[in-house]
N, CA, C and O atoms as a printed pandas DataFrame, in Angstrom:
     atom_number atom_name residue_name chain_id  residue_number  x_coord  y_coord  z_coord
0              1         N          MET        A               1  -27.105 -157.190  129.511
1              2        CA          MET        A               1  -25.950 -156.544  129.196
2              3         C          MET        A               1  -24.830 -156.691  128.041
3              4         O          MET        A               1  -24.766 -157.702  127.343
4              5         N          ALA        A               2  -24.202 -155.905  127.940
5              6        CA          ALA        A               2  -23.532 -155.931  126.540
6              7         C          ALA        A               2  -22.207 -157.191  126.702
7              8         O          ALA        A               2  -21.784 -157.425  127.834
8              9         N          LYS        A               3  -21.795 -157.726  125.840
9             10        CA          LYS        A               3  -20.722 -158.549  125.908
10            11         C          LYS        A               3  -19.570 -157.571  125.563
11            12         O          LYS        A               3  -19.727 -156.593  124.832
12            13         N          ASN        A               4  -18.493 -157.889  126.103
13            14        CA          ASN        A               4  -17.249 -157.525  125.692
14            15         C          ASN        A               4  -16.269 -157.705  124.921
15            16         O          ASN        A               4  -15.625 -158.735  125.123
16            17         N          LYS        A               5  -15.852 -156.853  123.869
17            18        CA          LYS        A               5  -15.367 -157.046  122.642
18            19         C          LYS        A               5  -14.231 -158.218  122.558
19            20         O          LYS        A               5  -13.926 -158.993  121.652
20            21         N          GLY        A               6  -13.582 -157.962  124.282
21            22        CA          GLY        A               6  -12.511 -159.160  123.972
22            23         C          GLY        A               6  -10.794 -158.282  123.519
23            24         O          GLY        A               6  -10.341 -157.287  124.084
24            25         N          SER        A               7  -10.354 -158.811  122.728
25            26        CA          SER        A               7   -8.912 -158.349  122.507
26            27         C          SER        A               7   -8.666 -157.965  121.400
27            28         O          SER        A               7   -7.540 -157.535  121.150
28            29         N          ARG        A               8   -9.812 -158.025  120.281
29            30        CA          ARG        A               8   -9.956 -157.259  119.050
30            31         C          ARG        A               8   -9.907 -155.861  118.979
31            32         O          ARG        A               8  -10.858 -155.307  119.530
32            33         N          ILE        A               9   -9.014 -155.081  118.422
33            34        CA          ILE        A               9   -9.044 -153.491  118.301
34            35         C          ILE        A               9   -9.214 -153.514  116.659
35            36         O          ILE        A               9   -9.335 -154.373  115.786
36            37         N          ILE        A              10   -9.151 -151.979  116.748
37            38        CA          ILE        A              10   -9.323 -151.233  115.272
38            39         C          ILE        A              10   -7.974 -150.847  114.938
39            40         O          ILE        A              10   -7.427 -150.183  115.818
40            41         N          ILE        A              11   -7.334 -151.067  113.973
41            42        CA          ILE        A              11   -6.355 -150.845  113.077
42            43         C          ILE        A              11   -6.241 -150.058  111.746
43            44         O          ILE        A              11   -6.669 -150.544  110.699
44            45         N          THR        A              12   -5.830 -149.192  111.783
45            46        CA          THR        A              12   -5.250 -148.639  110.414
46            47         C          THR        A              12   -4.281 -148.853  109.526
47            48         O          THR        A              12   -3.158 -148.572  109.944
48            49         N          LEU        A              13   -4.359 -149.328  108.247
49            50        CA          LEU        A              13   -3.408 -149.471  107.487
50            51         C          LEU        A              13   -2.943 -148.259  106.493
51            52         O          LEU        A              13   -3.763 -147.553  105.905
52            53         N          GLU        A              14   -1.734 -148.125  106.393
53            54        CA          GLU        A              14   -1.412 -146.983  105.531
54            55         C          GLU        A              14   -0.583 -147.849  104.214
55            56         O          GLU        A              14   -0.075 -148.968  104.273
56            57         N          CYS        A              15   -0.624 -147.298  103.527
57            58        CA          CYS        A              15    0.004 -147.475  102.226
58            59         C          CYS        A              15    1.625 -147.240  102.242
59            60         O          CYS        A              15    2.072 -146.252  102.824
60            61         N          SER        A              16    2.313 -147.977  101.725
61            62        CA          SER        A              16    3.645 -148.014  101.876
62            63         C          SER        A              16    4.364 -147.018  100.774
63            64         O          SER        A              16    5.463 -146.491  100.942
64            65         N          CYS        A              17    3.485 -146.858   99.560
65            66        CA          CYS        A              17    3.829 -146.189   98.492
66            67         C          CYS        A              17    4.031 -144.685   98.767
67            68         O          CYS        A              17    4.558 -144.023   97.873
68            69         N          ARG        A              18    3.642 -144.040   99.985
69            70        CA          ARG        A              18    3.655 -142.488  100.112
70            71         C          ARG        A              18    5.409 -141.997  100.221
71            72         O          ARG        A              18    5.850 -140.861  100.049
72            73         N          ASN        A              19    6.154 -143.200  100.546
73            74        CA          ASN        A              19    7.550 -142.660  100.727
74            75         C          ASN        A              19    8.528 -142.701   99.355
75            76         O          ASN        A              19    9.665 -142.245   99.230
76            77         N          THR        A              20    7.744 -143.359   98.433
77            78        CA          THR        A              20    8.555 -143.243   97.095
78            79         C          THR        A              20    8.304 -142.236   96.220
79            80         O          THR        A              20    7.235 -141.654   96.403
80            81         N          ASP        A              21    9.016 -141.845   95.278
81            82        CA          ASP        A              21    9.305 -140.502   94.399
82            83         C          ASP        A              21    8.815 -141.013   93.258
83            84         O          ASP        A              21    8.628 -140.062   92.500
84            85         N          ASN        A              22    8.477 -142.132   92.688
85            86        CA          ASN        A              22    8.313 -142.443   91.447
86            87         C          ASN        A              22    6.800 -141.619   90.566
87            88         O          ASN        A              22    5.729 -142.120   90.223
88            89         N          ASN        A              23    7.175 -140.612   90.469
89            90        CA          ASN        A              23    5.889 -139.747   89.896
90            91         C          ASN        A              23    5.095 -140.185   88.808
91            92         O          ASN        A              23    3.879 -139.991   88.818
92            93         N          ASN        A              24    5.899 -140.993   87.491
93            94        CA          ASN        A              24    5.178 -141.716   86.953
94            95         C          ASN        A              24    4.408 -142.861   87.030
95            96         O          ASN        A              24    3.799 -143.239   86.029
96            97         N          LEU        A              25    4.327 -143.671   88.421
97            98        CA          LEU        A              25    3.377 -144.073   88.813
98            99         C          LEU        A              25    2.299 -143.646   89.425
99           100         O          LEU        A              25    1.257 -144.208   89.085
100          101         N          LYS        A              26    2.226 -142.823   90.225
101          102        CA          LYS        A              26    1.064 -142.100   90.631
102          103         C          LYS        A              26    0.472 -141.451   89.978
103          104         O          LYS        A              26    0.973 -140.805   89.058
104          105         N          ARG        A              27   -1.348 -141.443   90.416
105          106        CA          ARG        A              27   -2.344 -140.555   89.346
106          107         C          ARG        A              27   -2.326 -139.311   90.259
107          108         O          ARG        A              27   -2.424 -138.202   89.733
108          109         N          LYS        A              28   -2.240 -139.398   91.211
109          110        CA          LYS        A              28   -2.870 -138.155   92.479
110          111         C          LYS        A              28   -1.831 -138.245   93.530
111          112         O          LYS        A              28   -1.134 -139.251   93.663
112          113         N          LYS        A              29   -1.717 -137.078   94.356
113          114        CA          LYS        A              29   -0.470 -136.972   95.084
114          115         C          LYS        A              29   -1.726 -137.523   96.561
115          116         O          LYS        A              29   -2.887 -137.137   96.425
116          117         N          GLY        A              30   -1.409 -138.307   97.734
117          118        CA          GLY        A              30   -1.990 -138.183   98.641
118          119         C          GLY        A              30   -1.763 -139.595   99.335
119          120         O          GLY        A              30   -1.226 -140.493   98.687
120          121         N          ILE        A              31   -2.190 -139.807  100.715
121          122        CA          ILE        A              31   -2.252 -141.044  101.435
122          123         C          ILE        A              31   -3.494 -141.478  101.455
123          124         O          ILE        A              31   -4.539 -140.900  101.754
124          125         N          PHE        A              32   -3.182 -143.028  100.953
125          126        CA          PHE        A              32   -4.668 -143.858  101.409
126          127         C          PHE        A              32   -4.552 -144.653  102.208
127          128         O          PHE        A              32   -3.447 -145.143  102.440
128          129         N          ARG        A              33   -5.628 -145.009  102.851
129          130        CA          ARG        A              33   -5.642 -145.713  104.348
130          131         C          ARG        A              33   -6.839 -146.576  104.179
131          132         O          ARG        A              33   -7.827 -146.088  103.630
132          133         N          TYR        A              34   -6.858 -148.067  104.680
133          134        CA          TYR        A              34   -7.809 -148.990  105.085
134          135         C          TYR        A              34   -8.172 -148.926  106.399
135          136         O          TYR        A              34   -7.450 -148.145  107.018
136          137         N          THR        A              35   -9.247 -149.592  107.243
137          138        CA          THR        A              35   -9.231 -149.637  108.425
138          139         C          THR        A              35   -9.532 -151.176  108.548
139          140         O          THR        A              35  -10.304 -151.712  107.752
140          141         N          SER        A              36   -8.906 -151.891  109.570
141          142        CA          SER        A              36   -9.296 -153.064  109.729
142          143         C          SER        A              36   -9.349 -153.506  111.149
143          144         O          SER        A              36   -9.001 -152.696  112.008
144          145         N          SER        A              37   -9.806 -154.883  111.553
145          146        CA          SER        A              37   -9.758 -155.190  113.108
146          147         C          SER        A              37   -8.733 -156.491  113.075
147          148         O          SER        A              37   -8.560 -157.138  112.042
148          149         N          LYS        A              38   -8.067 -156.800  114.339
149          150        CA          LYS        A              38   -7.042 -157.819  114.405
150          151         C          LYS        A              38   -7.427 -158.065  115.769
151          152         O          LYS        A              38   -7.979 -157.221  116.475
152          153         N          ASN        A              39   -7.095 -159.368  116.174
153          154        CA          ASN        A              39   -6.906 -159.699  117.582
154          155         C          ASN        A              39   -5.239 -159.552  118.010
155          156         O          ASN        A              39   -4.213 -159.832  117.391
156          157         N          ARG        A              40   -5.496 -158.951  119.431
157          158        CA          ARG        A              40   -4.323 -158.280  119.767
158          159         C          ARG        A              40   -3.441 -159.654  120.410
159          160         O          ARG        A              40   -2.216 -159.588  120.513
160          161         N          ARG        A              41   -4.307 -161.049  120.877
161          162        CA          ARG        A              41   -3.561 -161.933  121.721
162          163         C          ARG        A              41   -2.922 -162.740  120.527
163          164         O          ARG        A              41   -1.803 -163.210  120.734
164          165         N          ASN        A              42   -3.522 -162.956  119.276
165          166        CA          ASN        A              42   -2.877 -163.770  118.361
166          167         C          ASN        A              42   -1.603 -163.164  117.297
167          168         O          ASN        A              42   -0.634 -163.706  116.767
168          169         N          THR        A              43   -2.210 -161.615  117.292
169          170        CA          THR        A              43   -1.197 -160.922  116.451
170          171         C          THR        A              43   -0.700 -159.750  117.321
171          172         O          THR        A              43   -1.229 -158.640  117.393
172          173         N          PRO        A              44    0.407 -160.176  117.971
173          174        CA          PRO        A              44    0.637 -158.697  118.886
174          175         C          PRO        A              44    1.705 -157.945  117.949
175          176         O          PRO        A              44    2.053 -156.834  118.348
176          177         N          SER        A              45    2.322 -158.462  116.632
177          178        CA          SER        A              45    3.288 -157.468  116.062
178          179         C          SER        A              45    2.339 -156.727  114.872
179          180         O          SER        A              45    1.220 -157.071  114.494
180          181         N          ARG        A              46    3.110 -155.672  114.445
181          182        CA          ARG        A              46    2.523 -155.044  113.415
182          183         C          ARG        A              46    1.874 -155.567  112.264
183          184         O          ARG        A              46    2.711 -156.131  111.559
184          185         N          LEU        A              47    0.630 -155.618  111.739
185          186        CA          LEU        A              47    0.293 -156.269  110.373
186          187         C          LEU        A              47    0.529 -155.553  108.955
187          188         O          LEU        A              47    0.504 -154.330  108.817
188          189         N          GLU        A              48    0.768 -156.504  107.884
189          190        CA          GLU        A              48    1.066 -156.200  106.910
190          191         C          GLU        A              48    0.278 -156.665  106.123
191          192         O          GLU        A              48    0.169 -157.886  106.238
192          193         N          LEU        A              49   -0.478 -156.107  105.175
193          194        CA          LEU        A              49   -1.503 -156.508  104.081
194          195         C          LEU        A              49   -1.136 -156.309  102.653
195          196         O          LEU        A              49   -0.501 -155.261  102.539
196          197         N          LYS        A              50   -1.310 -156.962  101.461
197          198        CA          LYS        A              50   -1.368 -156.456  100.260
198          199         C          LYS        A              50   -2.883 -155.894   99.724
199          200         O          LYS        A              50   -3.850 -156.634   99.539
200          201         N          LYS        A              51   -2.875 -154.649   99.547
201          202        CA          LYS        A              51   -4.014 -154.117   98.902
202          203         C          LYS        A              51   -3.977 -153.392   97.852
203          204         O          LYS        A              51   -2.912 -153.166   97.278
204          205         N          PHE        A              52   -5.187 -152.894   97.419
205          206        CA          PHE        A              52   -5.150 -151.988   96.403
206          207         C          PHE        A              52   -4.820 -150.359   96.530
207          208         O          PHE        A              52   -5.121 -149.735   97.548
208          209         N          CYS        A              53   -4.237 -149.808   95.508
209          210        CA          CYS        A              53   -3.997 -148.397   96.293
210          211         C          CYS        A              53   -4.419 -147.772   95.084
211          212         O          CYS        A              53   -3.994 -148.254   94.034
212          213         N          PRO        A              54   -5.387 -146.514   95.028
213          214        CA          PRO        A              54   -5.856 -146.238   93.945
214          215         C          PRO        A              54   -4.922 -144.844   93.583
215          216         O          PRO        A              54   -5.033 -144.277   92.496
216          217         N          TYR        A              55   -3.965 -144.367   94.680
217          218        CA          TYR        A              55   -2.856 -143.373   94.294
218          219         C          TYR        A              55   -1.926 -143.632   93.387
219          220         O          TYR        A              55   -1.496 -142.960   92.450
220          221         N          CYS        A              56   -1.526 -145.279   94.001
221          222        CA          CYS        A              56   -0.315 -145.641   93.180
222          223         C          CYS        A              56   -1.223 -146.581   91.752
223          224         O          CYS        A              56   -0.437 -146.942   90.876
224          225         N          ASN        A              57   -2.155 -146.821   91.593
225          226        CA          ASN        A              57   -2.919 -147.696   90.852
226          227         C          ASN        A              57   -2.149 -148.954   90.704
227          228         O          ASN        A              57   -1.994 -149.361   89.552
228          229         N          LEU        A              58   -1.623 -149.661   91.714
229          230        CA          LEU        A              58   -1.110 -151.008   92.132
230          231         C          LEU        A              58   -1.738 -151.622   93.213
231          232         O          LEU        A              58   -2.672 -151.078   93.802
232          233         N          HIS        A              59   -1.222 -152.898   93.567
233          234        CA          HIS        A              59   -1.273 -153.695   94.663
234          235         C          HIS        A              59   -0.452 -153.184   95.764
235          236         O          HIS        A              59    0.664 -153.627   95.493
236          237         N          THR        A              60   -0.364 -152.569   96.751
237          238        CA          THR        A              60    1.245 -152.480   97.221
238          239         C          THR        A              60    0.539 -152.855   98.899
239          240         O          THR        A              60   -0.602 -153.068   99.309
240          241         N          HIS        A              61    1.995 -152.788   99.575
241          242        CA          HIS        A              61    2.000 -153.439  100.872
242          243         C          HIS        A              61    1.261 -152.363  101.728
243          244         O          HIS        A              61    1.494 -151.177  101.498
244          245         N          PHE        A              62    0.474 -152.686  102.601
245          246        CA          PHE        A              62   -0.220 -151.670  103.609
246          247         C          PHE        A              62    0.244 -152.035  105.150
247          248         O          PHE        A              62   -0.062 -153.056  105.765
248          249         N          LYS        A              63    0.983 -151.043  105.573
249          250        CA          LYS        A              63    1.120 -151.566  107.105
250          251         C          LYS        A              63    0.579 -150.742  108.223
251          252         O          LYS        A              63    0.138 -149.598  108.108
252          253         N          GLU        A              64    0.671 -151.537  109.461
253          254        CA          GLU        A              64   -0.478 -150.890  110.279
254          255         C          GLU        A              64    0.533 -149.435  110.897
255          256         O          GLU        A              64    1.761 -149.472  110.832
256          257         N          ILE        A              65   -0.080 -148.454  111.365
257          258        CA          ILE        A              65    0.076 -147.215  111.915
258          259         C          ILE        A              65   -0.602 -147.444  113.301
259          260         O          ILE        A              65   -1.548 -148.158  113.632
260          261         N          LYS        A              66    0.264 -146.531  114.047
261          262        CA          LYS        A              66   -0.405 -146.401  115.415
262          263         C          LYS        A              66   -1.321 -145.123  115.401
263          264         O          LYS        A              66   -1.966 -144.814  116.403
């Protein structure tokens, strides 16, 4: 029998720089996304991590999207 995964779910993190209009910081247009997992019981709110965005060429905040 297979084990139940429990309360861990896969989430998508999207760069928050997509809303800014600073054209001098961006190398190219687009939206960059990471995937990760979180425990739904321990972290019921939306997750926000600081990761590298190749479109901005900076470390920016990535927010969880639905």
